[in-house]
Backbone as ProteinMPNN parsed JSONL, in Angstrom:
{"seq_chain_A": "MRTPDLDRLRSEKKRSLTDFLALYNENLPAAFPKASAELLTEFKSTHTALFPRRGNVWSLDQHRRKVMDWLRSHDALA", "coords_chain_A": {"N_chain_A": [[0.839, -1.179, 0.0], [0.532, 2.174, -0.807], [1.868, 5.049, 0.736], [0.463, 8.234, 1.645], [1.443, 11.199, -0.119], [2.7, 13.506, 1.707], [3.901, 16.013, 1.41], [2.936, 16.878, -1.067], [0.179, 16.93, -0.511], [0.157, 18.959, 1.422], [0.983, 21.117, -0.139], [-1.101, 21.355, -1.992], [-3.328, 21.905, -0.499], [-6.134, 23.919, 0.242], [-6.154, 27.223, 1.403], [-6.541, 30.002, 3.724], [-5.897, 33.523, 3.22], [-4.298, 34.464, 5.321], [-3.18, 32.083, 6.388], [-1.811, 31.142, 4.123], [0.013, 33.24, 3.791], [1.647, 32.996, 6.095], [2.797, 30.446, 5.63], [4.025, 30.917, 3.164], [6.053, 32.789, 3.76], [7.555, 31.312, 5.51], [10.632, 29.773, 5.984], [11.698, 31.067, 3.759], [14.137, 31.923, 1.382], [16.716, 34.342, 2.018], [17.195, 36.042, -0.117], [14.807, 36.443, -1.373], [11.911, 38.528, -1.593], [9.816, 39.218, 1.204], [6.354, 38.472, 1.753], [3.338, 40.335, 2.398], [0.133, 40.878, 3.953], [-1.123, 42.986, 2.666], [0.282, 43.152, 0.231], [-0.347, 40.637, -0.853], [-3.086, 40.93, -1.18], [-3.112, 42.897, -3.145], [-1.815, 41.438, -5.183], [-3.774, 39.487, -5.621], [-5.879, 41.053, -6.644], [-4.726, 41.861, -8.996], [-4.316, 39.482, -10.352], [-6.796, 38.09, -10.988], [-7.789, 35.869, -12.371], [-6.627, 33.649, -11.247], [-8.05, 32.961, -9.046], [-10.974, 31.57, -7.562], [-14.45, 32.468, -8.085], [-15.809, 32.882, -5.672], [-14.77, 33.602, -2.382], [-11.574, 33.593, -0.684], [-9.294, 31.931, -1.524], [-6.286, 30.216, -1.32], [-3.373, 28.404, -2.427], [-0.301, 26.705, -1.9], [0.753, 25.281, -4.019], [-0.502, 26.315, -6.341], [-0.167, 29.116, -6.179], [2.275, 30.029, -4.954], [4.805, 30.18, -6.45], [4.062, 32.0, -8.438], [3.473, 34.25, -6.912], [6.018, 34.752, -5.858], [7.472, 35.464, -8.207], [5.961, 37.706, -8.994], [6.307, 39.406, -6.771], [9.028, 39.944, -6.951], [9.156, 41.41, -9.39], [7.424, 43.451, -8.711], [8.791, 44.593, -6.572], [10.981, 45.58, -7.967], [9.835, 47.624, -9.381], [9.178, 49.415, -7.443]], "CA_chain_A": [[0.0, 0.0, 0.0], [1.289, 3.418, -0.952], [1.564, 6.072, 1.736], [0.145, 9.52, 1.007], [2.521, 12.171, -0.303], [2.339, 14.594, 2.616], [4.365, 17.279, 0.834], [1.98, 17.241, -2.114], [-1.073, 17.285, 0.153], [0.384, 20.269, 2.05], [1.063, 22.127, -1.201], [-2.368, 21.504, -2.702], [-4.398, 22.256, 0.427], [-6.697, 25.267, 0.1], [-5.892, 27.967, 2.635], [-6.919, 31.414, 3.79], [-4.78, 34.427, 2.935], [-3.437, 34.497, 6.504], [-2.427, 30.822, 6.451], [-0.892, 31.135, 2.987], [1.057, 34.217, 4.087], [2.574, 32.4, 7.068], [3.536, 29.365, 4.973], [4.849, 31.492, 2.106], [7.23, 33.43, 4.353], [8.294, 30.318, 6.291], [11.824, 29.217, 5.329], [11.952, 31.76, 2.503], [15.536, 32.372, 1.3], [16.906, 35.773, 2.288], [17.218, 36.793, -1.374], [13.441, 36.641, -1.855], [11.152, 39.483, -0.79], [8.731, 38.68, 2.031], [5.004, 38.92, 1.41], [2.503, 40.881, 3.464], [-1.286, 40.749, 3.609], [-1.436, 44.049, 1.705], [0.825, 42.756, -1.075], [-1.125, 39.511, -1.378], [-4.367, 41.477, -1.632], [-2.821, 43.544, -4.432], [-1.572, 40.347, -6.135], [-5.068, 38.873, -5.944], [-6.652, 41.952, -7.51], [-4.025, 41.902, -10.281], [-4.378, 38.153, -10.971], [-8.124, 37.569, -10.646], [-8.031, 34.577, -13.017], [-6.077, 32.581, -10.408], [-8.898, 32.771, -7.875], [-12.377, 31.277, -7.867], [-15.353, 33.607, -7.918], [-16.147, 33.099, -4.264], [-13.783, 33.304, -1.365], [-10.189, 34.04, -0.703], [-8.66, 30.619, -1.416], [-4.901, 30.189, -1.774], [-2.642, 27.148, -2.222], [1.127, 26.838, -2.212], [0.954, 24.684, -5.329], [-0.973, 27.179, -7.426], [0.137, 30.538, -6.056], [3.565, 30.43, -4.372], [5.787, 30.593, -7.468], [3.561, 33.206, -9.104], [3.656, 35.355, -5.966], [7.461, 35.043, -5.832], [7.819, 36.201, -9.43], [5.295, 38.996, -8.96], [6.948, 40.248, -5.763], [10.323, 40.415, -7.497], [8.921, 42.47, -10.363], [6.785, 44.534, -7.967], [9.889, 45.206, -5.827], [11.826, 46.298, -8.928], [9.107, 48.818, -9.794], [9.033, 50.341, -6.297]], "C_chain_A": [[0.887, 1.247, 0.0], [0.879, 4.422, 0.121], [1.29, 7.406, 1.039], [1.379, 10.421, 0.931], [2.165, 13.42, 0.509], [2.768, 15.956, 2.102], [3.375, 17.779, -0.22], [0.649, 17.675, -1.5], [-0.975, 18.662, 0.805], [0.366, 21.379, 0.996], [-0.281, 22.394, -1.855], [-3.529, 21.932, -1.807], [-4.829, 23.703, 0.233], [-6.609, 25.978, 1.44], [-6.434, 29.396, 2.562], [-5.687, 32.254, 3.461], [-3.793, 34.428, 4.099], [-2.578, 33.244, 6.609], [-1.402, 30.743, 5.322], [0.293, 32.063, 3.26], [2.098, 33.636, 5.041], [3.416, 31.307, 6.42], [4.461, 29.893, 3.88], [6.151, 32.038, 2.688], [8.095, 32.468, 5.161], [9.438, 29.744, 5.456], [12.121, 29.845, 3.97], [13.413, 32.2, 2.469], [15.633, 33.89, 1.455], [16.847, 36.625, 1.02], [15.817, 37.104, -1.899], [12.715, 37.638, -0.978], [10.035, 38.781, -0.015], [7.405, 39.253, 1.552], [4.345, 39.526, 2.64], [1.056, 40.712, 3.022], [-1.668, 41.791, 2.551], [-0.936, 43.683, 0.299], [0.051, 41.595, -1.676], [-2.497, 39.968, -1.863], [-4.196, 42.165, -2.984], [-2.571, 42.496, -5.522], [-2.889, 39.738, -6.577], [-5.885, 39.759, -6.878], [-6.027, 42.065, -8.901], [-4.187, 40.595, -11.062], [-5.705, 37.458, -10.65], [-8.399, 36.197, -11.25], [-7.518, 33.396, -12.181], [-6.967, 32.225, -9.22], [-10.33, 32.474, -8.287], [-13.251, 32.493, -7.567], [-15.638, 33.919, -6.459], [-14.949, 32.791, -3.381], [-12.391, 33.831, -1.642], [-9.339, 32.787, -0.513], [-7.29, 30.626, -2.083], [-4.351, 28.781, -1.602], [-1.184, 27.378, -2.608], [1.4, 26.366, -3.635], [0.613, 25.656, -6.461], [-0.414, 28.601, -7.364], [1.56, 30.896, -5.647], [4.559, 30.946, -5.422], [5.358, 31.889, -8.162], [3.72, 34.429, -8.207], [5.132, 35.746, -5.899], [7.876, 35.885, -7.024], [7.224, 37.609, -9.407], [5.956, 39.921, -7.943], [8.295, 40.774, -6.252], [10.11, 41.563, -8.467], [8.275, 43.678, -9.677], [7.831, 45.313, -7.179], [10.763, 46.059, -6.757], [11.164, 47.607, -9.357], [9.051, 49.859, -8.689], [10.252, 51.216, -6.117]], "O_chain_A": [[1.871, 1.328, 0.736], [-0.308, 4.619, 0.381], [1.828, 7.671, -0.036], [2.239, 10.397, 1.811], [1.418, 14.281, 0.043], [2.079, 16.95, 2.33], [3.028, 18.959, -0.251], [0.062, 18.671, -1.922], [-1.923, 19.444, 0.744], [-0.2, 22.449, 1.22], [-0.575, 23.528, -2.234], [-4.598, 22.284, -2.306], [-3.997, 24.598, 0.08], [-6.945, 25.412, 2.48], [-6.74, 29.915, 1.489], [-4.568, 31.742, 3.429], [-2.582, 34.397, 3.883], [-1.382, 33.331, 6.888], [-0.263, 30.328, 5.537], [1.44, 31.708, 2.99], [3.299, 33.774, 4.811], [4.626, 31.25, 6.639], [5.561, 29.372, 3.692], [7.23, 31.771, 2.159], [9.247, 32.778, 5.464], [9.217, 29.28, 4.338], [12.739, 29.205, 3.119], [13.89, 32.796, 3.435], [14.725, 34.622, 1.061], [16.487, 37.801, 1.08], [15.664, 37.947, -2.783], [12.869, 37.616, 0.244], [9.393, 37.863, -0.525], [7.34, 40.362, 1.021], [4.747, 39.261, 3.773], [0.785, 40.434, 1.854], [-2.451, 41.501, 1.646], [-1.64, 43.879, -0.692], [-0.185, 41.57, -2.884], [-3.012, 39.445, -2.851], [-5.044, 42.027, -3.866], [-3.051, 42.639, -6.646], [-3.102, 39.498, -7.766], [-6.517, 39.259, -7.809], [-6.729, 42.337, -9.876], [-4.195, 40.604, -12.293], [-5.715, 36.356, -10.101], [-9.178, 35.431, -10.684], [-7.942, 32.261, -12.396], [-6.667, 31.293, -8.474], [-10.842, 33.054, -9.245], [-12.831, 33.423, -6.878], [-15.701, 35.083, -6.063], [-14.215, 31.832, -3.617], [-12.101, 34.421, -2.683], [-8.732, 32.603, 0.542], [-7.152, 30.992, -3.25], [-4.806, 28.039, -0.731], [-0.88, 28.145, -3.522], [2.182, 26.976, -4.363], [1.369, 25.788, -7.424], [-0.211, 29.224, -8.406], [2.018, 31.991, -5.974], [5.091, 32.046, -5.277], [6.183, 32.76, -8.439], [4.06, 35.514, -8.68], [5.461, 36.932, -5.886], [8.554, 36.901, -6.869], [7.894, 38.581, -9.756], [6.147, 41.104, -8.225], [8.651, 41.923, -5.989], [10.799, 42.579, -8.387], [8.565, 44.817, -10.042], [7.778, 46.542, -7.116], [11.224, 47.133, -6.371], [11.85, 48.583, -9.662], [8.894, 51.05, -8.96], [10.29, 52.042, -5.205]]}, "name": "protein", "num_of_chains": 1, "seq": "MRTPDLDRLRSEKKRSLTDFLALYNENLPAAFPKASAELLTEFKSTHTALFPRRGNVWSLDQHRRKVMDWLRSHDALA"}
């Protein structure tokens, strides 16, 4: 019997903005900009296609890399 892939389950789990924010910033390399609730709200309004119509649902699998890339470009513009 195969054991569940806990890393995959953790990455795909649907989370609130607050939970996603804590996990996103956890163990983030120093070279990467940290996220804040305000920045994630701005990201969400900029990337509406990544979010379902209802709710504020985030997942590491779907959003983490995109947030990293966006924060880098957002940081460069500031």
